[in-house]
KEKE-3310 file (N, C-alpha, C; in steps of 0.2 Angstrom, whole numbers, plus 5000, padded with zeros to 4 digits):
npx = (5446:5441:5436:5425:5416:5413:5406:5396:5389:5386:5376:5366:5362:5358:5347:5338:5336:5330:5319:5313:5311:5300:5289:5289:5281:5269:5253:5239:5226:5226:5228:5231:5241:5253:5269:5273:5276:5271:5258:5254:5256:5246:5235:5236:5235:5222:5215:5219:5212:5199:5197:5200:5189:5178:5181:5180:5166:5161:5166:5159:5146:5148:5151:5139:5131:5137:5135:5121:5121:5127:5118:5108:5114:5115:5101:5098:5106:5100:5087:5091:5096:5084:5076:5084:5083:5070:5070:5078:5070:5059:5053:5049:5040:5030:5026:5020:5010:5002:4998:4990:4980:4974:4969:4960:4951:4946:4939:4929:4922:4915:4906:4889:4882:4870:4860:4861:4856:4843:4844:4853:4846:4836:4844:4848:4835:4832:4842:4838:4825:4830:4835:4824:4818:4807:4802:4797:4799:4806:4813:4819:4829:4832:4842:4859:4870:4887:4904:4910:4902:4887:4876:4865:4853:4844:4830:4828:4818:4818:4811:4815:4824:4838:4850:4847:4846:4859:4866:4860:4866:4879:4878:4874:4886:4894:4890:4893:4893:4896:4889:4883:4879:4871:4868:4863:4851:4845:4832:4818:4805:4789:4779:4768:4764:4774:4785:4802:4807:4817:4819:4826:4833:4839:4850:4853:4866:4870:4881:4884:4893:4895:4888:4896:4889:4883:4893:4899:4888:4889:4901:4899:4889:4896:4905:4899:4898:4911:4916:4909)
npy = (5207:5206:5218:5218:5208:5215:5226:5220:5215:5227:5232:5222:5224:5237:5236:5229:5238:5248:5242:5240:5253:5257:5253:5261:5274:5274:5280:5275:5279:5282:5272:5272:5281:5274:5267:5256:5242:5240:5243:5233:5222:5224:5223:5209:5203:5207:5200:5187:5186:5187:5177:5166:5168:5165:5152:5146:5148:5141:5128:5126:5125:5113:5105:5104:5098:5086:5081:5079:5069:5059:5056:5051:5040:5032:5030:5023:5012:5006:5003:4995:4984:4980:4976:4966:4957:4954:4948:4937:4930:4927:4916:4909:4918:4918:4905:4906:4915:4907:4898:4906:4910:4898:4896:4906:4903:4891:4897:4904:4894:4890:4899:4901:4904:4916:4908:4897:4899:4896:4882:4881:4886:4877:4866:4870:4869:4856:4850:4853:4846:4833:4830:4829:4840:4854:4866:4882:4895:4901:4912:4921:4936:4953:4955:4959:4969:4968:4974:4963:4952:4945:4946:4936:4936:4925:4922:4910:4898:4884:4869:4855:4841:4842:4835:4834:4847:4851:4842:4847:4860:4857:4850:4861:4868:4860:4860:4862:4874:4891:4894:4903:4903:4915:4926:4916:4908:4898:4889:4883:4875:4882:4874:4864:4851:4844:4840:4843:4847:4859:4876:4884:4899:4909:4918:4914:4916:4917:4917:4924:4925:4939:4941:4945:4955:4961:4966:4975:4984:4988:4995:5005:5012:5016:5026:5039:5043:5043:5054:5064)
npz = (4859:4872:4874:4865:4872:4883:4878:4873:4884:4890:4881:4882:4896:4895:4887:4895:4905:4898:4894:4907:4910:4903:4910:4921:4930:4924:4918:4926:4923:4910:4899:4885:4883:4887:4884:4870:4874:4888:4885:4875:4883:4893:4884:4881:4894:4897:4887:4889:4902:4898:4889:4898:4907:4899:4896:4908:4911:4900:4903:4915:4911:4903:4913:4920:4910:4909:4922:4921:4911:4917:4927:4919:4914:4925:4927:4915:4917:4928:4922:4912:4920:4926:4915:4910:4920:4919:4906:4908:4916:4908:4903:4914:4918:4908:4910:4922:4919:4910:4920:4928:4918:4916:4929:4929:4919:4924:4935:4928:4922:4933:4934:4929:4913:4906:4900:4907:4920:4924:4925:4935:4946:4947:4951:4964:4970:4969:4976:4989:4989:4988:5000:5007:5012:5015:5005:5010:5005:4991:4982:4969:4969:4965:4951:4952:4943:4940:4936:4928:4930:4936:4950:4959:4971:4982:4991:5004:5012:5022:5029:5040:5046:5057:5053:5040:5035:5037:5028:5016:5016:5013:5001:4993:4994:4987:4974:4956:4951:4958:4973:4986:5004:5013:5028:5037:5047:5059:5067:5078:5070:5066:5063:5072:5070:5066:5075:5081:5070:5060:5055:5042:5037:5024:5013:4997:4986:4970:4955:4939:4924:4913:4897:4881:4875:4885:4893:4884:4885:4898:4898:4889:4896:4907:4902:4900:4914:4918:4910:4915)
capx = (5441:5439:5432:5419:5412:5411:5401:5389:5386:5383:5370:5360:5360:5355:5341:5334:5335:5325:5312:5310:5309:5294:5284:5289:5278:5263:5246:5233:5220:5226:5233:5233:5248:5258:5273:5271:5277:5266:5251:5253:5256:5240:5230:5237:5232:5215:5213:5219:5207:5192:5197:5200:5183:5174:5183:5177:5159:5160:5167:5154:5140:5149:5151:5132:5128:5140:5131:5115:5122:5129:5112:5104:5118:5113:5094:5098:5109:5094:5082:5094:5096:5077:5074:5088:5080:5063:5072:5080:5064:5053:5050:5045:5034:5026:5023:5015:5004:4998:4994:4985:4975:4970:4965:4954:4946:4943:4934:4924:4918:4911:4900:4885:4880:4864:4856:4862:4854:4837:4846:4856:4841:4833:4849:4847:4829:4833:4846:4833:4820:4833:4836:4817:4816:4801:4803:4792:4801:4812:4811:4825:4828:4834:4849:4864:4875:4894:4908:4911:4898:4880:4874:4857:4851:4838:4828:4826:4816:4816:4811:4817:4828:4844:4855:4845:4848:4866:4867:4858:4871:4885:4876:4875:4894:4898:4888:4898:4893:4897:4883:4885:4873:4872:4863:4860:4847:4841:4828:4813:4799:4782:4774:4767:4762:4781:4790:4809:4809:4820:4818:4832:4832:4846:4850:4858:4868:4874:4884:4885:4897:4891:4889:4900:4885:4881:4900:4899:4883:4891:4906:4895:4885:4901:4908:4896:4900:4918:4917:4907)
capy = (5202:5208:5224:5216:5205:5220:5230:5215:5215:5233:5232:5218:5227:5243:5234:5227:5244:5252:5238:5241:5260:5258:5251:5266:5281:5273:5283:5270:5282:5283:5267:5274:5285:5270:5264:5250:5236:5239:5243:5227:5218:5225:5220:5202:5201:5207:5195:5181:5186:5186:5170:5162:5168:5162:5145:5144:5148:5135:5122:5125:5122:5107:5101:5103:5093:5080:5078:5077:5063:5054:5054:5047:5034:5028:5028:5018:5006:5003:5001:4989:4978:4978:4973:4960:4952:4951:4944:4931:4926:4928:4909:4908:4923:4915:4899:4909:4918:4902:4895:4911:4910:4892:4897:4911:4899:4887:4901:4906:4888:4889:4904:4899:4909:4918:4903:4891:4901:4892:4875:4881:4887:4870:4862:4872:4867:4848:4849:4853:4841:4827:4829:4828:4847:4857:4874:4887:4901:4901:4918:4925:4943:4958:4954:4965:4968:4971:4975:4957:4947:4947:4943:4935:4934:4920:4921:4903:4896:4877:4866:4849:4839:4845:4832:4835:4854:4851:4839:4852:4866:4854:4849:4868:4870:4855:4861:4863:4882:4895:4897:4904:4904:4921:4927:4910:4908:4891:4889:4878:4876:4884:4868:4859:4844:4840:4841:4842:4850:4866:4881:4887:4905:4911:4921:4910:4920:4914:4922:4922:4930:4943:4940:4950:4961:4964:4969:4981:4989:4991:5000:5011:5016:5019:5031:5046:5044:5045:5060:5069)
capz = (4861:4879:4873:4862:4877:4888:4875:4872:4891:4891:4877:4885:4902:4893:4884:4901:4908:4894:4895:4913:4911:4900:4915:4926:4929:4920:4921:4926:4920:4903:4896:4879:4883:4889:4879:4866:4877:4893:4882:4872:4889:4896:4880:4882:4900:4897:4882:4893:4907:4895:4887:4904:4910:4895:4896:4914:4910:4896:4907:4920:4907:4901:4919:4922:4906:4911:4928:4919:4907:4922:4930:4914:4913:4931:4926:4910:4920:4932:4918:4909:4925:4927:4909:4910:4925:4916:4900:4910:4919:4904:4902:4920:4918:4903:4913:4928:4915:4908:4926:4930:4914:4917:4935:4928:4915:4929:4939:4924:4921:4939:4934:4924:4908:4906:4898:4912:4926:4926:4927:4942:4951:4948:4955:4971:4972:4969:4982:4995:4989:4988:5007:5011:5015:5013:5004:5012:5001:4986:4978:4967:4970:4959:4948:4952:4938:4942:4930:4923:4932:4939:4956:4960:4978:4982:4998:5004:5019:5021:5035:5040:5052:5058:5049:5033:5034:5037:5022:5011:5015:5011:4994:4990:4993:4982:4967:4951:4951:4964:4976:4993:5008:5018:5033:5039:5053:5060:5073:5078:5065:5069:5062:5078:5067:5064:5081:5080:5063:5061:5050:5040:5033:5022:5006:4993:4981:4964:4951:4932:4920:4908:4890:4878:4874:4892:4895:4880:4887:4904:4897:4886:4901:4911:4899:4902:4921:4918:4907:4920)
cpx = (5438:5434:5425:5414:5409:5406:5395:5386:5382:5376:5364:5357:5356:5348:5336:5332:5329:5319:5309:5308:5302:5288:5284:5285:5272:5257:5241:5227:5220:5231:5235:5239:5254:5262:5270:5271:5272:5259:5249:5252:5249:5234:5231:5234:5225:5212:5213:5214:5200:5192:5196:5193:5178:5175:5180:5170:5157:5161:5162:5147:5141:5149:5143:5129:5131:5137:5124:5115:5124:5122:5108:5107:5115:5106:5094:5101:5103:5089:5085:5094:5089:5075:5078:5085:5074:5065:5074:5075:5058:5050:5046:5039:5028:5022:5018:5009:4999:4994:4988:4979:4971:4966:4959:4949:4942:4937:4928:4919:4913:4905:4896:4884:4873:4859:4856:4859:4848:4839:4849:4851:4837:4838:4848:4841:4829:4837:4842:4828:4824:4835:4830:4816:4810:4802:4797:4793:4807:4810:4818:4823:4830:4841:4853:4870:4882:4898:4909:4907:4892:4879:4867:4856:4844:4836:4825:4824:4814:4815:4812:4821:4835:4849:4853:4847:4855:4869:4866:4863:4877:4884:4877:4882:4897:4895:4894:4899:4894:4890:4885:4878:4875:4867:4859:4856:4843:4838:4822:4808:4793:4777:4773:4766:4769:4786:4797:4811:4812:4818:4824:4830:4839:4845:4855:4860:4872:4876:4884:4889:4893:4893:4893:4896:4883:4887:4900:4894:4885:4896:4903:4892:4890:4905:4906:4898:4907:4920:4915:4912)
cpy = (5204:5214:5223:5213:5210:5225:5226:5215:5221:5234:5228:5221:5234:5242:5232:5233:5248:5248:5239:5248:5261:5256:5256:5272:5280:5276:5278:5273:5283:5278:5268:5278:5281:5268:5258:5244:5235:5239:5236:5221:5218:5222:5212:5199:5201:5202:5188:5180:5184:5179:5165:5162:5164:5154:5142:5143:5142:5128:5121:5122:5115:5102:5099:5098:5086:5077:5075:5070:5058:5051:5049:5041:5029:5026:5022:5012:5002:5000:4994:4983:4975:4974:4966:4955:4949:4947:4937:4927:4926:4921:4908:4912:4920:4909:4901:4912:4913:4899:4900:4911:4904:4892:4901:4907:4894:4890:4903:4900:4887:4894:4902:4905:4911:4912:4897:4893:4897:4885:4875:4882:4880:4865:4863:4869:4859:4846:4849:4847:4834:4825:4829:4835:4850:4864:4878:4894:4899:4906:4922:4932:4947:4956:4960:4964:4972:4972:4969:4951:4950:4943:4942:4932:4930:4920:4914:4902:4888:4874:4858:4847:4842:4842:4833:4842:4854:4848:4844:4857:4863:4852:4856:4870:4866:4856:4863:4871:4885:4897:4898:4905:4910:4922:4921:4911:4901:4891:4884:4880:4878:4879:4863:4852:4840:4843:4839:4844:4857:4870:4884:4893:4907:4914:4918:4915:4916:4919:4919:4927:4933:4941:4946:4956:4965:4968:4975:4986:4992:4996:5006:5015:5019:5025:5038:5048:5046:5052:5066:5070)
cpz = (4867:4878:4870:4867:4881:4885:4874:4879:4892:4887:4880:4892:4900:4890:4890:4904:4904:4894:4901:4914:4908:4905:4921:4924:4924:4923:4920:4923:4913:4900:4889:4878:4885:4883:4876:4870:4883:4890:4879:4878:4892:4891:4881:4888:4900:4892:4886:4898:4904:4892:4893:4907:4906:4895:4903:4914:4905:4899:4912:4917:4905:4907:4921:4917:4907:4917:4926:4915:4912:4926:4925:4913:4919:4930:4921:4913:4924:4927:4914:4913:4926:4921:4908:4914:4922:4910:4902:4913:4915:4903:4908:4921:4914:4906:4919:4924:4913:4914:4928:4925:4914:4923:4933:4924:4919:4933:4934:4922:4927:4939:4928:4919:4909:4905:4903:4919:4929:4928:4934:4947:4952:4952:4962:4974:4973:4975:4989:4995:4990:4995:5011:5014:5012:5012:5006:5008:4997:4981:4976:4967:4964:4957:4949:4948:4940:4935:4925:4925:4935:4945:4957:4967:4977:4989:4998:5012:5018:5028:5034:5046:5052:5053:5041:5031:5033:5030:5016:5010:5012:5003:4990:4989:4988:4975:4962:4950:4957:4967:4984:4997:5013:5022:5035:5046:5054:5067:5073:5073:5069:5067:5068:5076:5066:5070:5079:5074:5065:5054:5048:5035:5031:5015:5002:4987:4976:4959:4944:4929:4915:4901:4887:4877:4880:4894:4891:4883:4893:4903:4894:4891:4906:4908:4900:4909:4921:4915:4912:4926)
residu = (MET:ALA:ARG:LYS:LYS:LYS:SER:SER:ASN:VAL:ASP:VAL:ALA:ALA:SER:PHE:ARG:ALA:PHE:GLY:ASP:GLN:PHE:ARG:GLY:LEU:ASP:SER:ARG:ASP:PRO:SER:SER:TRP:PRO:ALA:ILE:PRO:ARG:TYR:ALA:LEU:PHE:ALA:PHE:VAL:ALA:ALA:LEU:VAL:VAL:GLY:LEU:LEU:TRP:PHE:LEU:MET:LEU:LYS:ASP:PHE:ASP:GLU:GLU:LEU:GLU:VAL:GLU:ARG:GLN:LYS:GLU:ALA:THR:LEU:LYS:THR:GLU:TYR:GLN:THR:LYS:LEU:GLN:LYS:ALA:VAL:SER:LEU:ASP:GLU:LEU:LYS:LYS:GLN:ARG:GLU:GLN:VAL:MET:GLN:TYR:VAL:ASN:LEU:LEU:GLU:LYS:GLN:LEU:PRO:SER:LYS:ALA:GLU:MET:ASP:ALA:LEU:LEU:SER:ASP:ILE:ASN:GLN:ALA:GLY:LEU:GLY:ARG:SER:LEU:GLN:PHE:GLU:LEU:PHE:ARG:PRO:GLY:GLN:LEU:SER:VAL:LYS:ASP:TYR:TYR:ALA:GLU:LEU:PRO:ILE:ALA:VAL:LYS:VAL:THR:GLY:ARG:TYR:HIS:ASP:ILE:GLY:ALA:PHE:THR:ALA:ASP:ILE:ALA:ASN:LEU:SER:ARG:ILE:VAL:THR:LEU:ASN:ASN:LEU:SER:VAL:GLY:PRO:SER:ALA:ASP:LYS:ASP:LYS:PRO:GLY:THR:LEU:LEU:LEU:GLU:ALA:THR:ALA:LYS:THR:PHE:ARG:TYR:LEU:ASP:PRO:GLU:GLU:ILE:ALA:ALA:GLN:ARG:LYS:ALA:ALA:LYS:PRO:LYS:ALA:THR:LYS)
# end
């Protein structure tokens, strides 16, 4: 029994020595001449190294993709929060839009149409006559067409008493249509037969909205300019 155990220990030791002997005296320049175990070990090491390198490169690509997706996630979260806030305040925004549209409609009503311009000019003239003012000049100028409205300047010269001129300017401001007085100049009248009278010189500007046909013509005329 004792001899068998001793023989077994000798075989194991001899096997380890034989295994270690295969790694001694290896020619690093000619791995093909190596014994089987070192050669296979080298193959396994090289294969593991290649697999590890490829795995590292793949993980690097995956890491970059992951970072891109994280950035997309942050952007989508921000967009979601913005849209959520809009959705929550949608009813309030609709109310504000209705208020704005009502205000726009109110402003549009203050602008006469093309057919109503003659009536507005008559109202300005009647405002002066109703205050006992004498018109020395009432001359509409050249119509200036803008994007959505047209502006008509009117050169005005009236003579009258101080309080009547003040009341006339107030009447102009209270007209249902928008009329502004610009470049105001007030001085003594040159009429010596009426002492104490003043001369008011101003440019009255009134505005009207464009008809759909005029707006279409404006846009059509603006297209060649934009192309250039």
